[in-house]
C-alpha positions in Angstrom: 109.6 78.5 136.7 112.5 76.2 136.8 116.0 77.4 136.4 117.0 76.3 132.9 120.7 76.3 133.6 120.2 74.0 136.5 118.1 71.6 134.5 120.8 71.6 131.7 123.6 71.1 134.2 121.9 68.1 135.9 121.1 66.6 132.5 124.7 67.0 131.2 126.1 65.6 134.5 123.9 62.5 134.0 125.3 62.2 130.4 121.9 62.7 128.8 121.0 64.5 125.6 117.9 66.7 125.4 116.3 64.0 123.3 117.1 61.2 125.8 115.8 63.2 128.7 112.7 64.1 126.8 112.1 60.4 126.0 112.5 59.5 129.7 109.9 62.1 130.8 107.6 61.8 127.8 108.2 65.1 126.1 110.0 66.0 122.9 113.5 67.4 122.6 112.1 70.8 121.8 110.3 70.9 125.1 113.5 70.2 127.0 115.2 72.9 125.0 112.4 75.4 125.9 112.7 74.4 129.6 116.4 75.0 129.5 116.0 78.4 127.8 113.2 79.2 130.3 110.7 80.0 127.6 108.3 77.2 128.7 107.4 75.7 132.1 107.2 72.0 132.7 104.2 70.5 134.4 104.4 69.4 138.0 104.5 65.8 136.9 107.4 66.5 134.6 109.3 68.3 137.4 108.8 65.2 139.6 110.1 63.0 136.7 113.2 65.3 136.5 113.8 64.9 140.2 113.7 61.1 140.0 115.8 60.8 136.8 118.4 63.5 137.6 118.6 62.9 141.3 117.9 66.5 142.2 115.3 68.2 144.4 112.5 70.5 143.2 114.1 73.3 145.3 117.3 72.9 143.2 115.4 73.0 139.9 113.4 76.0 141.1 116.5 77.9 142.2 115.4 78.0 145.8 118.7 78.0 147.6 117.6 80.7 150.1 114.1 81.5 151.4 114.1 85.2 152.3 111.5 86.7 154.6 110.6 90.3 153.7 108.3 92.7 155.4 106.8 95.9 154.0 104.2 97.7 156.1 103.6 94.6 158.2 102.9 92.5 155.1 105.2 89.5 155.3 106.2 87.9 152.0 108.7 85.1 151.3 110.9 85.2 148.2 113.3 82.6 146.9 116.8 83.4 145.7 119.7 81.4 144.3 123.1 81.5 146.0 124.3 83.6 143.1 121.6 86.2 143.7 122.4 86.3 147.4 126.2 86.8 146.6 125.2 89.6 144.1 123.2 91.4 146.7 126.0 91.1 149.2 128.4 92.5 146.7 126.0 95.4 146.0 125.8 96.2 149.7 129.6 96.9 149.7 129.0 99.9 147.4 126.7 102.1 149.5 125.9 104.5 146.6 124.8 101.7 144.2 122.9 99.9 147.0 121.0 103.1 147.9 120.0 103.6 144.2 118.7 100.0 144.2 116.7 100.5 147.3 115.1 103.7 146.0 114.0 102.3 142.6 114.5 98.5 142.4 112.3 98.2 139.2 114.6 100.6 137.4 117.7 98.8 138.5 116.2 95.4 137.6 115.2 96.6 134.1 118.7 98.0 133.5 120.3 94.8 134.7 118.0 92.8 132.3 119.2 95.0 129.4 122.8 94.3 130.3 122.6 90.6 130.9 120.1 89.6 128.2 
């Protein structure tokens, strides 16, 4: 899924309305609105069009500022994080009690954060 705030920011920086961007990539204004609200995913072809028109990379649109290697029980997995998410985790690490709760039950913490920020 692309990061809607990044798509919107790049669109606004180029001075385009949702309707104008939609016309350029061949979708309606409502589709651009849904992409920006992250309720709908654009096709690969549309992402490529966004890259060309807005002058941004797919990594930028996808929020891939950092590629993080994780390893649990010898299973290596890579996850992507934005710079903001990395800063958030670094801030959490400063408070050892909060960080330990996060490590014990990340799903619970994630659900609680979603309630707060949605």
